[in-house]
DRENZA-873976 format. One record per residue (C-alpha): chain; residue in one letter; residue number from 1; x, y, z. Coordinates in steps of 0.1 Angstrom, whole numbers. Layout:
BEGIN
<ch:A aa:a i:NUM u:X v:Y w:Z> .
...
//
This chain:
BEGIN
<ch:A aa:m i:1 u:3 v:-1 w:-1> .
<ch:A aa:a i:2 u:11 v:31 w:-4> .
<ch:A aa:n i:3 u:22 v:55 w:21> .
<ch:A aa:i i:4 u:5 v:88 w:23> .
<ch:A aa:h i:5 u:17 v:120 w:33> .
<ch:A aa:f i:6 u:-5 v:148 w:48> .
<ch:A aa:d i:7 u:18 v:186 w:47> .
<ch:A aa:s i:8 u:48 v:171 w:46> .
<ch:A aa:t i:9 u:75 v:190 w:47> .
<ch:A aa:d i:10 u:96 v:172 w:32> .
<ch:A aa:a i:11 u:126 v:184 w:6> .
<ch:A aa:d i:12 u:113 v:181 w:-35> .
<ch:A aa:d i:13 u:143 v:157 w:-37> .
<ch:A aa:e i:14 u:126 v:130 w:-15> .
<ch:A aa:r i:15 u:92 v:138 w:-19> .
<ch:A aa:r i:16 u:107 v:132 w:-61> .
<ch:A aa:r i:17 u:123 v:98 w:-43> .
<ch:A aa:r i:18 u:91 v:92 w:-23> .
<ch:A aa:l i:19 u:66 v:96 w:-48> .
<ch:A aa:y i:20 u:86 v:80 w:-80> .
<ch:A aa:s i:21 u:83 v:51 w:-53> .
<ch:A aa:g i:22 u:44 v:49 w:-51> .
<ch:A aa:d i:23 u:34 v:74 w:-21> .
<ch:A aa:l i:24 u:2 v:99 w:-22> .
<ch:A aa:y i:25 u:13 v:135 w:-9> .
<ch:A aa:i i:26 u:-17 v:159 w:2> .
<ch:A aa:y i:27 u:-12 v:195 w:8> .
<ch:A aa:s i:28 u:-36 v:218 w:31> .
<ch:A aa:p i:29 u:-51 v:250 w:3> .
<ch:A aa:i i:30 u:-26 v:278 w:2> .
<ch:A aa:k i:31 u:-27 v:314 w:-14> .
<ch:A aa:p i:32 u:-15 v:304 w:-50> .
<ch:A aa:a i:33 u:-36 v:274 w:-48> .
<ch:A aa:l i:34 u:-67 v:294 w:-39> .
<ch:A aa:e i:35 u:-60 v:323 w:-62> .
<ch:A aa:l i:36 u:-65 v:295 w:-91> .
<ch:A aa:v i:37 u:-96 v:285 w:-81> .
<ch:A aa:a i:38 u:-105 v:315 w:-75> .
<ch:A aa:l i:39 u:-103 v:323 w:-111> .
<ch:A aa:a i:40 u:-113 v:293 w:-123> .
<ch:A aa:r i:41 u:-150 v:300 w:-102> .
<ch:A aa:e i:42 u:-148 v:340 w:-122> .
<ch:A aa:l i:43 u:-146 v:318 w:-155> .
<ch:A aa:m i:44 u:-172 v:296 w:-145> .
<ch:A aa:s i:45 u:-199 v:315 w:-135> .
<ch:A aa:h i:46 u:-194 v:340 w:-166> .
<ch:A aa:a i:47 u:-193 v:309 w:-186> .
<ch:A aa:f i:48 u:-231 v:298 w:-171> .
<ch:A aa:g i:49 u:-246 v:330 w:-164> .
<ch:A aa:s i:50 u:-272 v:329 w:-139> .
<ch:A aa:r i:51 u:-271 v:287 w:-133> .
<ch:A aa:d i:52 u:-250 v:273 w:-108> .
<ch:A aa:p i:53 u:-224 v:257 w:-124> .
<ch:A aa:e i:54 u:-227 v:222 w:-100> .
<ch:A aa:r i:55 u:-265 v:221 w:-107> .
<ch:A aa:a i:56 u:-262 v:235 w:-143> .
<ch:A aa:q i:57 u:-270 v:201 w:-156> .
<ch:A aa:y i:58 u:-301 v:200 w:-146> .
<ch:A aa:e i:59 u:-309 v:222 w:-163> .
<ch:A aa:m i:60 u:-294 v:222 w:-199> .
<ch:A aa:p i:61 u:-295 v:200 w:-224> .
<ch:A aa:v i:62 u:-261 v:174 w:-229> .
<ch:A aa:p i:63 u:-254 v:193 w:-263> .
<ch:A aa:e i:64 u:-254 v:228 w:-250> .
<ch:A aa:y i:65 u:-238 v:224 w:-218> .
<ch:A aa:a i:66 u:-211 v:200 w:-238> .
<ch:A aa:a i:67 u:-210 v:240 w:-259> .
<ch:A aa:v i:68 u:-200 v:259 w:-230> .
<ch:A aa:l i:69 u:-173 v:235 w:-219> .
<ch:A aa:a i:70 u:-160 v:236 w:-246> .
<ch:A aa:e i:71 u:-156 v:275 w:-245> .
<ch:A aa:l i:72 u:-151 v:268 w:-209> .
<ch:A aa:k i:73 u:-122 v:250 w:-207> .
<ch:A aa:p i:74 u:-98 v:263 w:-232> .
<ch:A aa:r i:75 u:-102 v:297 w:-223> .
<ch:A aa:f i:76 u:-90 v:283 w:-188> .
<ch:A aa:i i:77 u:-59 v:268 w:-198> .
<ch:A aa:h i:78 u:-48 v:297 w:-219> .
<ch:A aa:h i:79 u:-52 v:330 w:-191> .
<ch:A aa:p i:80 u:-20 v:345 w:-187> .
<ch:A aa:e i:81 u:-30 v:345 w:-158> .
<ch:A aa:c i:82 u:-20 v:306 w:-149> .
<ch:A aa:k i:83 u:17 v:305 w:-158> .
<ch:A aa:r i:84 u:16 v:331 w:-133> .
<ch:A aa:l i:85 u:2 v:314 w:-104> .
<ch:A aa:l i:86 u:16 v:277 w:-116> .
<ch:A aa:p i:87 u:52 v:285 w:-104> .
<ch:A aa:g i:88 u:41 v:305 w:-75> .
<ch:A aa:i i:89 u:28 v:272 w:-61> .
<ch:A aa:l i:90 u:53 v:248 w:-71> .
<ch:A aa:t i:91 u:79 v:280 w:-55> .
<ch:A aa:a i:92 u:56 v:275 w:-22> .
<ch:A aa:l i:93 u:59 v:238 w:-18> .
<ch:A aa:g i:94 u:90 v:241 w:-25> .
<ch:A aa:c i:95 u:98 v:229 w:-63> .
<ch:A aa:d i:96 u:134 v:247 w:-74> .
<ch:A aa:q i:97 u:129 v:267 w:-98> .
<ch:A aa:a i:98 u:145 v:270 w:-123> .
<ch:A aa:n i:99 u:150 v:229 w:-127> .
<ch:A aa:t i:100 u:108 v:227 w:-118> .
<ch:A aa:y i:101 u:88 v:224 w:-156> .
<ch:A aa:f i:102 u:53 v:229 w:-162> .
<ch:A aa:d i:103 u:28 v:223 w:-190> .
<ch:A aa:v i:104 u:-8 v:245 w:-186> .
<ch:A aa:p i:105 u:-34 v:231 w:-163> .
<ch:A aa:r i:106 u:-60 v:216 w:-171> .
<ch:A aa:m i:107 u:-100 v:222 w:-157> .
<ch:A aa:r i:108 u:-115 v:186 w:-154> .
<ch:A aa:s i:109 u:-153 v:182 w:-149> .
<ch:A aa:s i:110 u:-176 v:149 w:-138> .
<ch:A aa:t i:111 u:-209 v:148 w:-137> .
<ch:A aa:s i:112 u:-231 v:140 w:-119> .
<ch:A aa:d i:113 u:-251 v:105 w:-124> .
<ch:A aa:n i:114 u:-237 v:98 w:-163> .
<ch:A aa:f i:115 u:-253 v:134 w:-180> .
<ch:A aa:l i:116 u:-223 v:131 w:-194> .
<ch:A aa:t i:117 u:-185 v:116 w:-188> .
<ch:A aa:t i:118 u:-174 v:114 w:-227> .
<ch:A aa:g i:119 u:-157 v:138 w:-246> .
<ch:A aa:i i:120 u:-152 v:174 w:-232> .
<ch:A aa:a i:121 u:-166 v:158 w:-194> .
<ch:A aa:y i:122 u:-144 v:120 w:-201> .
<ch:A aa:a i:123 u:-150 v:101 w:-177> .
<ch:A aa:f i:124 u:-115 v:88 w:-166> .
<ch:A aa:h i:125 u:-115 v:43 w:-172> .
<ch:A aa:p i:126 u:-83 v:28 w:-145> .
<ch:A aa:h i:127 u:-59 v:49 w:-160> .
<ch:A aa:r i:128 u:-16 v:51 w:-155> .
<ch:A aa:d i:129 u:-7 v:84 w:-182> .
<ch:A aa:t i:130 u:24 v:72 w:-186> .
<ch:A aa:w i:131 u:0 v:52 w:-210> .
<ch:A aa:y i:132 u:-6 v:83 w:-222> .
<ch:A aa:s i:133 u:32 v:92 w:-234> .
<ch:A aa:a i:134 u:42 v:112 w:-199> .
<ch:A aa:p i:135 u:73 v:103 w:-190> .
<ch:A aa:m i:136 u:84 v:77 w:-155> .
<ch:A aa:c i:137 u:96 v:114 w:-136> .
<ch:A aa:q i:138 u:60 v:130 w:-145> .
<ch:A aa:l i:139 u:45 v:143 w:-114> .
<ch:A aa:n i:140 u:7 v:149 w:-113> .
<ch:A aa:w i:141 u:-14 v:178 w:-92> .
<ch:A aa:w i:142 u:-49 v:175 w:-89> .
<ch:A aa:l i:143 u:-70 v:200 w:-65> .
<ch:A aa:p i:144 u:-105 v:201 w:-66> .
<ch:A aa:i i:145 u:-127 v:232 w:-77> .
<ch:A aa:s i:146 u:-158 v:224 w:-59> .
<ch:A aa:g i:147 u:-163 v:208 w:-25> .
<ch:A aa:l i:148 u:-154 v:169 w:-30> .
<ch:A aa:t i:149 u:-168 v:141 w:-7> .
<ch:A aa:a i:150 u:-156 v:106 w:-18> .
<ch:A aa:d i:151 u:-184 v:100 w:-42> .
<ch:A aa:n i:152 u:-175 v:125 w:-69> .
<ch:A aa:g i:153 u:-131 v:124 w:-72> .
<ch:A aa:m i:154 u:-109 v:100 w:-76> .
<ch:A aa:a i:155 u:-97 v:66 w:-71> .
<ch:A aa:f i:156 u:-59 v:48 w:-66> .
<ch:A aa:h i:157 u:-59 v:21 w:-73> .
<ch:A aa:p i:158 u:-26 v:12 w:-53> .
<ch:A aa:a i:159 u:-22 v:-26 w:-53> .
<ch:A aa:y i:160 u:-11 v:-28 w:-95> .
<ch:A aa:w i:161 u:17 v:6 w:-82> .
<ch:A aa:g i:162 u:38 v:-28 w:-89> .
<ch:A aa:t i:163 u:21 v:-47 w:-110> .
<ch:A aa:a i:164 u:18 v:-48 w:-147> .
<ch:A aa:l i:165 u:-16 v:-46 w:-165> .
<ch:A aa:r i:166 u:-21 v:-59 w:-202> .
<ch:A aa:n i:167 u:-28 v:-20 w:-221> .
<ch:A aa:s i:168 u:-33 v:-7 w:-252> .
<ch:A aa:s i:169 u:-6 v:14 w:-247> .
<ch:A aa:n i:170 u:16 v:3 w:-275> .
<ch:A aa:t i:171 u:-7 v:17 w:-294> .
<ch:A aa:f i:172 u:-12 v:55 w:-281> .
<ch:A aa:d i:173 u:12 v:81 w:-302> .
<ch:A aa:y i:174 u:8 v:115 w:-283> .
<ch:A aa:q i:175 u:18 v:133 w:-312> .
<ch:A aa:r i:176 u:-13 v:117 w:-335> .
<ch:A aa:w i:177 u:-35 v:122 w:-305> .
<ch:A aa:n i:178 u:-22 v:162 w:-307> .
<ch:A aa:q i:179 u:-29 v:165 w:-345> .
<ch:A aa:v i:180 u:-64 v:137 w:-352> .
<ch:A aa:n i:181 u:-83 v:137 w:-313> .
<ch:A aa:r i:182 u:-75 v:162 w:-287> .
<ch:A aa:f i:183 u:-96 v:192 w:-312> .
<ch:A aa:s i:184 u:-122 v:165 w:-315> .
<ch:A aa:a i:185 u:-139 v:163 w:-278> .
<ch:A aa:a i:186 u:-166 v:186 w:-279> .
<ch:A aa:e i:187 u:-181 v:163 w:-303> .
<ch:A aa:q i:188 u:-183 v:134 w:-283> .
<ch:A aa:i i:189 u:-212 v:132 w:-270> .
<ch:A aa:g i:190 u:-229 v:102 w:-264> .
<ch:A aa:t i:191 u:-202 v:76 w:-268> .
<ch:A aa:d i:192 u:-163 v:86 w:-274> .
<ch:A aa:t i:193 u:-151 v:73 w:-304> .
<ch:A aa:r i:194 u:-115 v:81 w:-294> .
<ch:A aa:p i:195 u:-93 v:55 w:-292> .
<ch:A aa:q i:196 u:-72 v:61 w:-257> .
<ch:A aa:p i:197 u:-50 v:34 w:-242> .
<ch:A aa:k i:198 u:-68 v:9 w:-219> .
<ch:A aa:a i:199 u:-64 v:-17 w:-198> .
<ch:A aa:l i:200 u:-71 v:-56 w:-216> .
<ch:A aa:e i:201 u:-78 v:-71 w:-185> .
<ch:A aa:p i:202 u:-101 v:-67 w:-156> .
<ch:A aa:v i:203 u:-89 v:-39 w:-125> .
<ch:A aa:a i:204 u:-101 v:-49 w:-94> .
<ch:A aa:p i:205 u:-121 v:-15 w:-77> .
<ch:A aa:e i:206 u:-113 v:-26 w:-44> .
<ch:A aa:p i:207 u:-83 v:-15 w:-24> .
<ch:A aa:d i:208 u:-88 v:19 w:-37> .
<ch:A aa:i i:209 u:-76 v:53 w:-17> .
<ch:A aa:r i:210 u:-96 v:83 w:-27> .
<ch:A aa:l i:211 u:-83 v:117 w:-11> .
<ch:A aa:v i:212 u:-112 v:143 w:4> .
<ch:A aa:p i:213 u:-86 v:175 w:-4> .
<ch:A aa:p i:214 u:-110 v:214 w:1> .
<ch:A aa:p i:215 u:-109 v:231 w:-23> .
<ch:A aa:g i:216 u:-73 v:246 w:-30> .
<ch:A aa:g i:217 u:-59 v:219 w:-12> .
<ch:A aa:l i:218 u:-37 v:197 w:-36> .
<ch:A aa:i i:219 u:-27 v:161 w:-43> .
<ch:A aa:v i:220 u:4 v:146 w:-57> .
<ch:A aa:f i:221 u:16 v:114 w:-68> .
<ch:A aa:s i:222 u:30 v:100 w:-101> .
<ch:A aa:g i:223 u:25 v:99 w:-133> .
<ch:A aa:a i:224 u:28 v:60 w:-132> .
<ch:A aa:q i:225 u:1 v:50 w:-105> .
<ch:A aa:l i:226 u:-34 v:37 w:-114> .
<ch:A aa:h i:227 u:-63 v:60 w:-112> .
<ch:A aa:s i:228 u:-92 v:68 w:-121> .
<ch:A aa:s i:229 u:-125 v:89 w:-126> .
<ch:A aa:v i:230 u:-153 v:78 w:-91> .
<ch:A aa:p i:231 u:-187 v:81 w:-113> .
<ch:A aa:n i:232 u:-206 v:106 w:-91> .
<ch:A aa:l i:233 u:-229 v:99 w:-73> .
<ch:A aa:s i:234 u:-230 v:137 w:-54> .
<ch:A aa:g i:235 u:-262 v:151 w:-71> .
<ch:A aa:r i:236 u:-230 v:181 w:-83> .
<ch:A aa:t i:237 u:-211 v:181 w:-107> .
<ch:A aa:r i:238 u:-177 v:185 w:-98> .
<ch:A aa:f i:239 u:-152 v:209 w:-107> .
<ch:A aa:s i:240 u:-112 v:199 w:-100> .
<ch:A aa:i i:241 u:-76 v:215 w:-118> .
<ch:A aa:d i:242 u:-50 v:188 w:-128> .
<ch:A aa:f i:243 u:-10 v:196 w:-142> .
<ch:A aa:r i:244 u:19 v:177 w:-142> .
<ch:A aa:t i:245 u:55 v:188 w:-140> .
<ch:A aa:v i:246 u:90 v:169 w:-140> .
<ch:A aa:n i:247 u:123 v:177 w:-130> .
<ch:A aa:s i:248 u:147 v:185 w:-156> .
<ch:A aa:e i:249 u:177 v:168 w:-138> .
<ch:A aa:d i:250 u:158 v:140 w:-129> .
<ch:A aa:a i:251 u:145 v:135 w:-164> .
<ch:A aa:m i:252 u:183 v:133 w:-183> .
<ch:A aa:r i:253 u:196 v:114 w:-156> .
<ch:A aa:l i:254 u:159 v:85 w:-162> .
<ch:A aa:k i:255 u:151 v:90 w:-128> .
<ch:A aa:g i:256 u:112 v:81 w:-115> .
<ch:A aa:a i:257 u:87 v:49 w:-114> .
<ch:A aa:a i:258 u:99 v:23 w:-132> .
<ch:A aa:n i:259 u:83 v:13 w:-166> .
<ch:A aa:i i:260 u:66 v:-15 w:-158> .
<ch:A aa:d i:261 u:34 v:-15 w:-184> .
<ch:A aa:s i:262 u:41 v:16 w:-208> .
<ch:A aa:q i:263 u:46 v:9 w:-243> .
<ch:A aa:c i:264 u:34 v:41 w:-262> .
<ch:A aa:t i:265 u:47 v:62 w:-284> .
<ch:A aa:g i:266 u:59 v:101 w:-287> .
<ch:A aa:s i:267 u:68 v:125 w:-259> .
<ch:A aa:t i:268 u:46 v:151 w:-240> .
<ch:A aa:m i:269 u:79 v:165 w:-232> .
<ch:A aa:y i:270 u:76 v:196 w:-250> .
<ch:A aa:d i:271 u:49 v:207 w:-232> .
<ch:A aa:y i:272 u:57 v:212 w:-201> .
<ch:A aa:l i:273 u:77 v:257 w:-196> .
<ch:A aa:r i:274 u:103 v:259 w:-162> .
<ch:A aa:c i:275 u:90 v:281 w:-129> .
<ch:A aa:s i:276 u:119 v:311 w:-136> .
<ch:A aa:d i:277 u:112 v:320 w:-171> .
<ch:A aa:l i:278 u:85 v:298 w:-188> .
<ch:A aa:t i:279 u:115 v:282 w:-214> .
<ch:A aa:h i:280 u:109 v:245 w:-226> .
<ch:A aa:l i:281 u:133 v:216 w:-216> .
<ch:A aa:p i:282 u:167 v:217 w:-233> .
<ch:A aa:q i:283 u:166 v:203 w:-262> .
<ch:A aa:a i:284 u:198 v:169 w:-255> .
<ch:A aa:v i:285 u:163 v:160 w:-221> .
<ch:A aa:l i:286 u:138 v:169 w:-253> .
<ch:A aa:e i:287 u:158 v:140 w:-277> .
<ch:A aa:l i:288 u:161 v:116 w:-249> .
<ch:A aa:y i:289 u:122 v:116 w:-251> .
<ch:A aa:q i:290 u:113 v:120 w:-287> .
<ch:A aa:s i:291 u:102 v:85 w:-295> .
<ch:A aa:g i:292 u:86 v:77 w:-261> .
<ch:A aa:p i:293 u:95 v:73 w:-226> .
<ch:A aa:p i:294 u:134 v:60 w:-226> .
<ch:A aa:q i:295 u:136 v:30 w:-200> .
<ch:A aa:p i:296 u:124 v:3 w:-215> .
<ch:A aa:v i:297 u:90 v:-21 w:-199> .
<ch:A aa:c i:298 u:106 v:-43 w:-169> .
<ch:A aa:m i:299 u:82 v:-66 w:-150> .
<ch:A aa:a i:300 u:93 v:-52 w:-114> .
<ch:A aa:v i:301 u:98 v:-18 w:-91> .
//
């Protein structure tokens, strides 16, 4: 089972080492994270007008609701304040600005009672981000915008940290996804036809771990953690934010979680921006990961 660290004072080097070993970290809200939540709520309020964003699904037909999300989410992703606030969050939690690189934050939504679970509001099946061409040194940072419960958040499946799963990651290439499938998300209503890597064998739903921080609280975990969207039974839409980081020194030295079952191609490494000056990763790092994770698949951690 994973160790869970609450408001840890671990230095970033130690935290990364533990995260690469399967541990989870959870932090209380901090000022820049609350500012990011406030920005998201402001944009949500503008997008939904007089409707409560968490209850709007009960007042709108699915295509209209999906159209609102299709405008709202890119507006948040590309808002210039995000590139100021994310480095602030990471610096406040001990990351080195010179070696820490982040990607743009995504706004996620999970509607209640299967109102919309495809496309722009995709309900994620059990997966590792490393199946989606993420590097083995990727860390995920996740925070709720709205109130979170055990019935509308995210579940970790710790029994699979050291257990390989048969999966279809060998069919996934990140660059092809960006060229062909990413921008069709809003069109995927009812059935999502985009090819996404999935487990090819049953995943036991238990034991699972569900962390429930308040809005602005942060969960940090390895991109190699198997996790999924919890089927939302709360009666309210859950909104959250996630973003990802890599440490450039770890990337260059091929540090990170062990690659036990990821066989994707392509790389997300071109997406990351350095906290200190928003420049991209060094070319030497990009070339290492260009064809996919340079760490070969092994069967043990």
